[in-house]
C-alpha positions in Angstrom: -15.3 28.7 83.7 -13.3 25.8 84.9 -13.3 22.3 83.0 -15.2 20.9 86.0 -18.1 23.5 86.0 -20.5 21.2 84.2 -19.8 18.1 86.3 -23.0 18.5 88.6 -25.0 18.3 85.5 -23.8 14.8 84.1 -25.0 11.5 84.6 -23.8 8.2 82.9 -26.7 5.5 82.1 -25.8 2.1 81.1 -27.7 -0.2 78.7 -26.9 -3.8 77.8 -26.9 -4.6 73.9 -26.3 -7.7 71.9 -22.9 -7.7 69.9 -24.9 -6.5 67.0 -26.1 -3.4 68.7 -29.6 -4.4 69.5 -31.4 -3.9 73.0 -30.9 -6.7 75.5 -32.1 -5.4 78.6 -35.0 -7.5 78.8 -35.5 -11.4 78.0 -37.8 -14.3 78.6 -36.0 -16.2 81.4 -34.8 -19.5 80.1 -34.4 -21.0 84.0 -36.9 -21.5 87.0 -37.8 -19.7 89.1 -38.8 -17.2 86.5 -38.8 -19.5 83.6 -41.2 -17.7 80.9 -41.4 -14.5 82.3 -39.7 -11.3 81.0 -36.9 -10.5 83.1 -34.2 -7.7 83.2 -30.8 -9.0 81.9 -28.7 -6.1 83.7 -29.1 -4.9 87.2 -27.8 -3.0 89.6 -27.2 0.9 89.8 -27.3 1.8 86.1 -26.8 5.5 86.7 -24.0 7.3 88.1 -22.8 10.7 88.7 -19.1 11.9 87.9 -16.5 11.6 90.5 -13.1 13.1 90.5 -10.2 10.3 90.9 -6.6 9.6 90.2 -5.8 6.8 88.3 -3.1 4.3 88.8 -0.7 6.8 87.3 -1.6 9.5 89.9 -3.3 11.5 87.1 -6.6 13.3 88.0 -9.6 12.4 85.8 -13.2 12.2 86.0 -15.0 8.8 86.3 -18.6 7.2 86.5 -18.4 4.3 88.8 -20.9 1.4 88.5 -19.6 -1.0 91.1 -22.6 -3.4 91.5 -23.7 -3.8 87.8 -24.3 -7.3 86.9 -25.7 -9.6 83.7 -28.3 -12.2 84.8 -27.3 -14.9 82.1 -24.0 -15.9 80.5 -23.8 -14.5 76.9 -22.0 -12.2 74.6 -23.0 -8.4 75.4 -21.8 -5.0 75.0 -22.3 -2.2 77.8 -23.4 1.0 76.3 -22.8 4.0 78.1 -25.0 7.1 77.5 -23.6 10.5 78.8 -26.6 12.8 79.7 -26.6 16.5 80.8 -29.4 17.4 83.3 -31.0 21.0 82.5 -33.5 22.8 84.6 
């Protein structure tokens, strides 16, 4: 068994938290056109599969890429990454 045998079974999921660690995924929109409605604070591709790549020093590693993740409104937040193993 190599160190990469588990890679096809791993995924990483992002969620948005407040600085104190509370869920900040959904909020009541403060601005038009969604003002007063519940909207998602984080959007884009929130789940990623592992990819083997090289870092800036040329060393090989396993990375999860989230190229289009955005936060809807300004504020202070934490991104929380959850690593999950998919089993059958």
